[in-house]
C-alpha positions in Angstrom: 121.6 173.5 71.4 123.3 176.3 69.5 121.8 177.0 66.0 122.7 180.0 64.0 124.0 181.1 60.6 127.7 181.6 60.5 130.5 182.6 58.2 132.9 179.9 57.2 136.2 181.6 57.5 138.4 181.4 54.4 142.2 181.7 54.9 143.9 183.1 51.9 147.2 181.4 51.6 147.7 182.8 48.2 146.0 185.1 45.8 142.6 183.4 45.0 142.9 184.6 41.4 146.1 182.4 41.1 145.3 179.8 38.5 147.1 177.2 40.5 145.2 177.8 43.7 142.6 175.4 45.2 140.0 175.9 47.9 140.1 173.1 50.4 137.0 172.4 52.5 137.2 169.9 55.3 135.1 169.3 58.4 136.7 172.2 60.2 134.9 175.6 60.1 137.6 177.2 58.0 138.7 176.8 54.4 142.2 177.1 53.0 143.2 178.6 49.6 146.7 177.6 48.3 148.6 175.5 45.9 147.9 171.7 46.2 151.1 169.9 47.3 149.8 166.6 48.3 146.6 164.5 48.5 146.7 161.4 50.7 144.4 158.4 50.4 143.5 158.8 54.1 141.4 161.9 53.2 143.9 164.5 54.1 145.6 167.1 51.9 148.5 169.6 52.1 148.5 173.1 50.6 151.3 175.6 50.3 150.5 178.6 52.5 153.1 181.2 51.4 156.1 180.4 53.5 154.6 177.3 55.2 152.7 174.2 54.3 149.4 173.5 56.0 147.5 170.2 56.3 143.8 169.6 55.9 142.4 166.6 57.6 139.0 165.0 56.8 138.8 166.6 53.4 135.4 167.2 51.8 136.2 169.1 48.7 139.0 170.6 46.6 137.9 173.3 44.1 140.0 175.4 41.7 139.7 178.9 43.1 139.8 180.9 39.9 137.8 178.5 37.6 134.1 177.7 37.3 133.0 174.1 37.1 132.8 173.3 33.4 129.7 172.0 31.7 129.4 168.3 31.0 131.3 167.1 27.8 129.4 168.0 24.6 131.4 166.0 22.1 132.0 162.2 21.8 132.0 160.6 25.3 131.6 157.5 27.3 129.0 157.4 30.1 129.7 154.6 32.6 127.3 152.7 34.9 129.0 154.6 37.7 127.8 157.9 36.2 131.2 158.9 34.8 131.1 161.1 31.7 134.4 160.8 30.0 135.3 162.9 26.9 137.3 160.8 24.4 137.0 158.4 21.5 136.5 154.7 20.7 139.7 153.0 19.6 138.7 149.3 19.5 137.1 146.5 21.5 135.5 143.1 21.6 132.4 141.4 23.1 133.9 141.9 26.6 135.3 145.4 26.7 136.0 148.7 24.9 139.3 150.2 24.1 138.7 153.9 24.8 141.1 156.9 24.8 140.1 159.7 27.2 140.8 163.1 25.8 142.9 164.1 28.8 145.2 161.1 28.6 147.6 159.8 26.0 146.9 156.2 26.8 144.1 153.7 26.0 141.8 152.3 28.7 140.2 149.0 28.7 136.6 149.4 29.9 134.5 146.3 30.5 131.1 146.4 28.7 129.5 145.7 32.1 130.8 149.1 33.2 129.5 151.0 30.1 126.1 152.6 29.8 126.2 154.7 26.6 129.0 155.4 24.1 128.4 158.6 22.1 130.5 158.5 18.9 129.1 161.9 17.9 128.0 165.0 19.8 124.7 164.2 21.6 121.8 166.2 20.1 120.7 169.4 21.8 118.3 168.7 24.6 119.6 165.2 25.3 118.8 164.4 29.0 121.8 164.0 31.3 120.3 160.7 32.6 120.5 158.0 29.9 117.4 156.3 31.5 115.4 159.3 30.2 116.5 158.9 26.6 113.4 158.8 24.4 115.0 156.2 22.1 115.6 153.7 25.0 112.9 151.5 26.4 112.4 151.6 30.1 112.9 147.9 30.3 115.3 146.2 27.9 117.8 143.4 27.8 119.6 144.3 24.5 122.3 146.7 23.3 120.8 149.5 21.2 122.5 151.3 18.3 121.2 154.8 17.4 122.0 155.9 13.9 122.7 159.4 12.8 119.3 159.6 11.1 117.5 158.7 14.5 116.8 155.1 13.6 117.6 152.4 16.2 118.6 148.7 16.1 118.4 146.3 19.0 120.8 143.4 19.4 124.3 142.6 20.7 127.6 144.5 20.3 130.3 142.0 19.2 133.3 144.2 18.9 135.2 146.6 16.7 136.5 145.4 13.3 140.3 145.5 13.4 141.8 148.2 11.2 138.4 149.4 10.0 136.1 152.2 11.0 133.3 149.7 11.7 132.1 147.3 14.4 130.2 144.0 14.5 126.6 143.9 15.7 124.2 141.0 15.8 120.5 142.1 15.6 118.0 140.4 17.9 116.4 138.7 14.8 119.0 138.3 12.2 122.6 137.5 11.2 125.6 139.5 12.4 126.2 142.7 10.5 129.1 145.2 10.1 128.1 148.7 10.9 130.1 151.7 9.7 131.1 154.0 12.5 130.3 157.0 10.3 126.6 156.0 10.3 126.3 155.6 14.1 125.6 158.3 16.7 125.6 156.2 19.9 125.5 152.7 21.4 123.6 152.0 24.6 124.6 148.8 26.3 122.4 146.2 27.9 121.6 147.4 31.4 121.0 143.9 32.7 124.7 143.2 32.4 125.9 146.3 34.3 128.2 145.3 37.2 129.4 148.6 38.5 129.1 149.1 42.3 129.9 152.0 44.5 132.7 151.4 47.0 131.7 150.8 50.6 133.9 153.6 51.9 134.8 157.1 50.7 135.7 157.7 47.1 136.3 160.8 45.0 134.5 162.5 42.1 136.9 164.4 39.8 135.9 167.2 37.4 138.4 168.0 34.7 138.8 171.1 32.6 137.2 169.5 29.5 134.1 168.6 31.5 135.0 165.0 32.2 133.5 163.6 35.4 135.3 160.6 36.8 134.7 158.6 40.0 137.9 157.1 41.6 139.2 155.3 44.6 142.5 155.5 46.4 143.3 159.0 45.1 146.7 160.4 45.9 148.5 163.3 44.4 151.6 165.4 44.4 151.9 168.9 43.0 151.9 167.6 39.4 149.8 164.4 39.1 146.8 162.7 40.7 146.8 158.9 40.7 143.8 156.7 41.4 141.8 153.8 40.1 138.4 154.1 38.4 135.4 152.2 39.8 135.8 149.8 36.8 139.4 149.1 37.8 141.4 151.2 35.4 144.5 152.9 36.8 144.5 156.6 35.9 146.8 159.5 36.1 145.4 163.1 35.8 147.7 166.1 35.5 146.9 168.5 38.3 146.8 171.3 35.7 143.6 169.5 34.3 141.9 169.1 37.7 139.1 171.6 38.5 137.5 169.7 41.4 137.8 166.7 43.7 134.9 166.0 45.9 134.9 163.2 48.5 131.7 161.2 48.6 130.5 158.8 51.3 132.9 160.5 53.7 132.2 163.1 56.3 129.6 164.9 54.3 126.1 163.6 53.6 124.6 165.0 50.4 120.9 165.8 50.5 120.5 164.2 47.0 121.4 160.9 48.7 118.9 161.4 51.6 115.2 160.8 51.6 113.2 163.7 53.0 111.1 162.8 55.9 108.4 165.1 54.6 107.7 166.6 51.2 105.1 169.3 50.5 104.5 170.6 47.0 101.9 172.8 45.4 102.0 174.4 42.0 101.0 177.8 40.7 97.5 177.5 39.2 97.6 173.8 40.0 100.8 172.7 38.2 103.5 171.3 40.5 107.1 170.6 39.6 108.5 167.7 41.6 111.9 168.3 43.2 114.8 166.4 41.7 118.1 165.0 42.9 121.3 166.1 41.1 119.4 167.9 38.3 116.9 170.7 37.9 113.2 170.1 38.0 113.4 170.1 34.2 116.0 167.3 34.2 118.9 169.6 33.1 122.3 169.9 34.8 122.4 172.2 37.9 123.8 175.5 36.7 124.5 178.6 38.8 126.2 181.9 38.3 129.2 182.1 40.6 131.9 184.7 41.3 134.2 183.1 38.7 131.6 182.4 36.1 128.7 180.0 35.4 129.3 176.6 37.0 127.7 173.2 36.4 127.3 171.1 39.5 127.1 167.3 39.8 125.5 167.2 43.3 122.5 169.1 44.6 118.7 169.5 44.5 116.5 171.1 41.9 113.4 172.8 43.3 110.5 175.0 42.2 107.8 177.0 44.1 106.1 175.8 46.2 108.3 173.2 47.7 109.0 172.3 51.3 111.5 169.5 52.1 112.1 168.4 55.6 115.1 166.2 56.6 115.9 164.3 59.9 119.2 165.3 61.3 119.3 163.2 64.5 121.6 165.7 66.1 124.7 164.2 64.4 125.8 167.0 62.1 127.8 170.2 62.7 126.8 172.4 59.7 124.6 172.6 56.6 126.1 174.2 53.5 125.0 174.8 49.9 125.1 177.3 47.1 121.6 178.5 46.4 120.4 180.4 43.4 118.1 180.6 40.4 119.2 178.2 37.7 121.5 180.0 35.2 119.6 178.6 32.2 116.0 178.5 33.2 115.8 181.1 36.0 117.5 184.2 34.6 114.4 186.4 34.9 112.6 184.8 37.8 112.3 185.5 41.5 111.6 183.2 44.5 111.2 183.5 48.2 113.5 181.0 49.9 114.0 180.2 53.6 115.8 177.6 55.7 114.5 176.4 59.1 116.3 174.5 61.7 114.1 172.8 64.3 111.3 175.0 63.1 113.2 178.3 63.5 113.8 180.4 60.4 117.4 181.3 59.9 118.5 184.9 59.3 119.4 184.8 55.6 118.0 188.0 54.0 119.7 187.3 50.6 117.3 184.4 50.1 114.1 186.2 50.9 114.0 187.8 47.5 116.2 185.5 45.5 116.7 186.9 42.0 118.9 186.1 39.0 122.6 186.7 39.6 125.4 185.2 41.7 124.3 182.3 43.9 124.2 182.7 47.6 126.6 180.7 49.7 124.8 179.3 52.8 126.4 177.8 55.8 124.4 177.1 58.9 125.5 175.7 62.3 123.2 172.7 63.0 125.1 171.2 66.0 122.5 169.3 68.1 119.7 170.0 65.6 117.1 167.4 64.9 115.4 168.8 61.7 116.3 170.8 58.6 113.6 172.3 56.4 114.1 173.9 53.0 111.3 176.2 51.7 110.9 177.6 48.2 107.9 179.9 47.8 106.4 182.0 45.0 107.9 185.4 44.0 106.0 188.4 42.7 105.5 186.8 39.3 104.3 183.5 40.8 106.6 180.6 39.6 107.8 182.1 36.3 111.4 181.2 35.7 111.7 180.3 39.4 113.8 177.1 39.3 115.9 177.2 42.4 119.1 175.0 42.6 120.7 173.9 45.8 124.2 173.0 44.5 126.5 170.9 46.8 123.7 170.8 49.4 125.3 168.7 52.2 125.4 168.1 55.9 128.9 167.9 57.4 129.6 165.8 60.4 
């Protein structure tokens, strides 16, 4: 078995500062940087490499080379049961679906209510959790739609549609007659979770990140140099200008994200007795994963949030070729902290000196050869100041086959 840290070679097909350039990561141990020419629904892509075009098979990720990943949308948006966060506005709808216009598209979408989780008609208040299940105004178990008014009051009942040609919608309270509610008084509508019907595809699908912060899961993605075409998980055909695309990550493909895997062993101990449980796809404080990168602060959809002292051990079964992640102190909650981080493969610590005294600043790109390995262990330990501002994010932590 050969286990060692290694550098993933990046082949610069064009200037990485070129605003049109993408970084393409596949299962191979090299990355390409060039202009996206084609994306095929078989998981391959083609990039312009100066005078020649080069193909990438078994694609894992496309990332805009010169742009950070934007923060989640902060204005009016639709959160779907597939986890999409789509910046846009409500146009109309009935008791079966919403007519919604995404900010990046000039067309209206029809979104079934069974695919909707929360519609924000106004900007969510500061400190709103990224996960709607953690909203303080929503009960853990409920079987009703909930309207949240601008003053913070809530009303449970059933959404019955938008009133035609009026800035209002119909809502039937649980105990009462149908009412007309003015949009100007409403901040958000949370839809009955027992009616949710969204399911993840059985095979690979893509997660798109757009310049305005929109996150969108799609199947059957294809693209040329100008437009990406696909279908949302709720069945809506979509076209995205390549100029608006910041990232396209392939999920359920050749990469297994640690956020989707259950650790075989978890060990946690807090400083002075207070422990912070690790989190999947968010920080230990429930916030988005945010790291400083070479092109600016990026907000990541996938990864782990950890805090000293945390040890997570994963079974590999000898079936992966490399582990990769971007590791750093969270840009929002760790800008003055320090932590001691190490990675072990089959009990052997890897030579990663940048992680031994992890401080605020640009995150560290980690790529480790794990071919034939049976076990991966991530360790986050106290720094000189204990656990003060020591939230460690493992963005895009994944095992590549």
